C-alpha positions in Angstrom: 22.4 -1.6 5.1 22.1 -1.6 8.8 22.6 -4.6 10.6 20.5 -7.6 10.4 20.8 -7.7 14.1 20.3 -4.3 15.6 17.2 -2.1 15.6 17.2 0.8 13.5 17.5 4.5 14.6 13.9 4.8 15.2 13.5 1.5 17.1 12.0 -1.2 14.3 14.1 -4.3 14.6 16.2 -5.2 11.5 16.1 -8.8 12.0 13.4 -10.9 10.2 11.5 -13.5 12.2 10.7 -16.1 10.3 8.9 -18.1 12.7 5.7 -15.9 12.5 3.6 -14.3 9.8 4.0 -11.3 8.4 1.2 -9.5 6.3 4.1 -8.2 3.5 5.3 -11.8 3.5 1.8 -13.2 3.1 1.1 -10.7 0.4 4.5 -11.6 -1.5 2.8 -15.4 -1.9 -0.3 -14.5 -2.5 1.7 -12.8 -5.9 3.9 -15.6 -5.8 6.9 -14.8 -4.8 9.9 -16.2 -2.8 10.7 -13.9 0.0 8.2 -15.9 2.0 8.5 -18.8 4.7 6.6 -21.2 6.3 4.7 -18.8 8.8 3.2 -17.0 6.1 2.5 -19.8 3.4 0.5 -21.7 6.5 -1.7 -17.9 7.4 -1.9 -17.3 3.6 -2.9 -20.9 2.9 -5.6 -21.1 5.6 -6.7 -17.6 4.3 -7.2 -19.3 0.9 -9.2 -22.0 2.3 -12.1 -19.3 3.2 -11.3 -17.0 0.6 -10.2 -19.6 -2.6 -10.1 -16.5 -5.0 -7.8 -14.9 -2.8 -4.4 -14.8 -5.1 -6.7 -13.2 -8.0 -8.1 -10.8 -5.8 -4.0 -10.0 -4.5 -3.5 -9.8 -8.1 -5.8 -7.5 -8.9 -5.3 -5.0 -5.9 -1.6 -5.2 -6.9 -3.4 -3.9 -10.7 -5.2 -1.1 -9.5 -1.4 0.3 -7.6 -0.2 0.4 -12.0 -3.7 1.9 -13.3 -3.8 4.7 -10.1 0.1 5.1 -10.7 -0.4 5.4 -14.8 -3.2 8.4 -13.8 -1.9 10.2 -11.5 1.3 10.8 -13.4 -0.6 10.5 -17.0 -3.3 12.6 -16.3 -2.8 14.1 -12.8 0.7 15.5 -14.2 2.4 14.2 -10.5 5.8 13.5 -10.0 6.1 13.0 -6.7 5.0 10.0 -4.9 4.9 8.4 -0.9 4.2 4.9 -1.3 4.0 3.4 2.4 3.2 0.0 3.2 5.1 -0.7 -0.4 5.5 -4.8 0.8 8.2 -6.9 -1.2 9.8 -5.5 -4.5 8.1 -6.8 -7.4 7.0 -6.2 -10.9 5.3 -2.7 -11.2 6.6 -0.8 -8.4 5.4 2.7 -8.6 8.7 3.8 -9.8 8.8 1.6 -12.6 5.0 2.6 -13.4 5.8 6.3 -12.5 9.9 6.5 -14.4 8.3 5.1 -17.7 5.9 7.8 -18.2 8.2 10.8 -16.8 11.7 9.4 -16.1 11.7 12.4 -13.4 9.8 11.0 -11.6 10.8 10.9 -7.4 9.0 7.8 -5.0 9.6 7.4 -1.2 8.8 4.0 -0.8 8.4 3.0 3.3 7.4 -0.4 5.4 7.9 -1.4 8.6 9.4 -5.3 7.5 12.8 -5.9 7.2 12.6 -8.2 5.0 11.8 -4.8 2.5 14.8 -3.5 4.5 16.4 -6.5 2.9 15.4 -5.6 -0.2 15.4 -1.6 -0.4 18.5 -1.7 -3.2 15.5 -2.8 -5.4 13.6 0.0 -4.6 16.2 2.2 -5.1 17.2 1.4 -8.2 15.7 4.4 -9.5 15.7 5.9 -14.0 18.6 8.5 -13.6 17.0 10.7 -14.1 15.3 10.2 -11.2 15.3 9.7 -7.9 13.9 6.7 -4.9 14.5 6.3 -1.1 13.3 4.0 1.4 12.3 4.8 4.7 12.2 1.7 7.5 9.2 2.9 9.6 6.0 2.3 10.5 2.9 4.3 9.6 1.5 4.0 13.6 3.7 6.8 13.6 3.3 9.0 10.9 5.3 11.9 12.5 8.9 9.4 12.4 8.2 9.2 8.7 7.6 12.5 8.0 10.8 13.6 9.9 13.2 11.5 8.5 15.8 13.3 6.3 15.4 10.8 3.2 11.6 12.0 3.1 12.8 16.0 2.6 15.9 15.3 0.0 13.7 12.8 -2.1 11.0 15.0 -2.3 9.8 18.4 -2.9 7.0 18.7 -0.4 6.3 22.6 -1.5 5.4 20.7 -4.6 1.9 18.1 -5.1 2.7 14.2 -4.2 0.7 11.3 -4.0 0.6 9.0 -1.1 -0.3 5.6 -2.0 -2.0 4.1 0.9 -2.5 0.4 -1.0 -3.9 -2.1 1.1 -2.6 -0.8 4.2 -5.2 1.0 6.5 -6.8 -2.8 7.3 -3.7 -3.3 9.7 -5.6 -0.5 11.6 -8.6 -0.6 14.3 -10.8 2.2 14.9 -8.9 3.2 17.7 -5.8 3.1 16.0 -6.9 6.8 14.7 -6.6 5.9 11.1 -8.4 9.1 10.0 -5.9 11.4 12.0 -2.8 9.4 10.7 -3.9 10.3 6.9 -4.8 14.2 8.4 -1.4 14.0 9.5 0.4 13.1 6.0 -2.2 15.1 4.3 -1.7 18.2 6.3 1.9 18.0 5.3 1.3 17.6 1.3 0.1 21.5 -0.7 -2.7 21.6 -2.4 -3.1 19.6 -5.7 -1.8 16.8 -3.9 -3.5 13.5 -4.3 -4.0 10.5 -1.6 -4.6 6.8 -3.1 -6.3 3.5 -1.1 -7.7 0.1 -1.4 -9.2 -1.4 1.0 -10.3 -4.8 1.9 -14.1 -5.1 2.8 -16.7 -7.8 4.1 -19.4 -6.0 1.9 -19.2 -8.8 -0.7 -19.0 -11.9 1.3 -19.4 -10.7 5.3 -19.5 -14.7 6.7 -16.1 -15.6 4.8 -14.1 -12.6 5.1 -15.3 -12.4 9.1 -12.8 -16.2 8.9 -10.2 -14.8 7.1 -10.0 -11.8 10.4 -10.4 -14.9 12.8 -7.4 -16.9 11.0 -5.4 -13.3 11.0 -5.6 -12.2 14.5 -4.9 -16.0 15.4 -1.1 -15.1 13.6 -0.9 -12.1 15.8 -1.9 -9.9 12.7 -4.3 -7.1 12.9 -7.2 -7.1 9.7 -9.9 -4.8 9.6 -12.0 -5.2 7.1 -14.6 -1.8 6.2 -17.5 -0.9 4.8 -18.2 1.3 1.3 -19.2 4.2 3.5 -16.3 3.6 6.3 -13.6 3.4 3.7 -14.9 6.5 1.7 -14.6 8.7 5.5 -10.6 7.6 4.5 -10.3 10.3 2.1 -12.5 13.1 4.3 -10.4 16.4 3.3 -10.0 15.9 -0.4 -12.5 15.7 -3.3 -13.0 12.0 -5.4 -11.3 11.3 -8.6 -14.4 9.5 -10.4 -15.9 7.4 -10.6 -15.5 7.3 -6.1 -15.2 4.6 -4.1 -15.5 1.8 -6.1 -15.1 -2.1 -6.3 -10.8 -2.3 -7.6 -11.5 -4.0 -10.6 -13.5 -1.1 -11.6 -11.7 1.6 -11.2 -10.7 3.0 -14.1 -9.8 -0.4 -15.8 -7.7 -1.0 -18.8 -9.8 -0.8 -22.1 -10.9 -4.2 -23.4 -10.0 -5.3 -20.4 -12.8 -4.5 -18.2 -14.2 -7.1 -15.5 -17.1 -8.9 -16.1 -17.6 -9.8 -12.4 -17.5 -5.6 -10.1 -17.4 -7.8 -7.1 -14.7 -10.9 -8.1 -11.7 -9.0 -6.3 -13.3 -7.7 -2.5 -11.2 -4.0 -2.1 -12.9 -0.8 -2.3 -10.9 2.0 -3.9 -9.9 5.1 -4.8 -8.4 8.3 -5.8 -8.6 12.0 -3.8 -7.5 14.9 -4.6 -6.5 17.4 -1.7 -8.2 21.0 -3.1 
């Protein structure tokens, strides 16, 4: 594990700065985790004042990740996952869901938060038949992820892979070229690969979401909700799996657990297949 005060080879700091909020730690707080600090909790509580149901929404987004991995493993036969923006480990990590269904599944996790780096051993607790790895990197530099030797030694990129971008693309404005970033990732994935995206939206309550954007920006965190059409456009180059891009709680809900209110969590979600 790198020294906590020095940058990694890609230049990302490994020191955990507790004086400023970080999106992974804010999300951890909403999920009931313990790896967060006063600055993270302050921002999380401010956002909760604007959206009182934010904790439930965060859990709904996390549940989508589990259903997506279950679908890809069980229905699509995917055995390899590139999970970018993985966040702090909690119950139901990608490798746990995938390896429960297929013990040979392989997962590479990517995150830029030093605290996730500190938890990398938990993310790499693979089933002996499978394999996991962690890359400390930033999606703003997708080529840095693709060049990392851990990617090539863990995943076989001649075979289909699922690229997981769950609640990560909202940290990219249009000028950051999110479409180009995703295209870079898809370019190295063979036919039959999948793209998974969930994305916050202001479509369900524009006023409340605008206040969230303001609070995040004030804390130094880019937060860019997208409309249904904008989220759907991120799937360019793929064929959407039914039912397409839909409210996150309605994407293949667990039988018997169908949501009473389809718009109870303000995320769009979907899966696309590379032809």
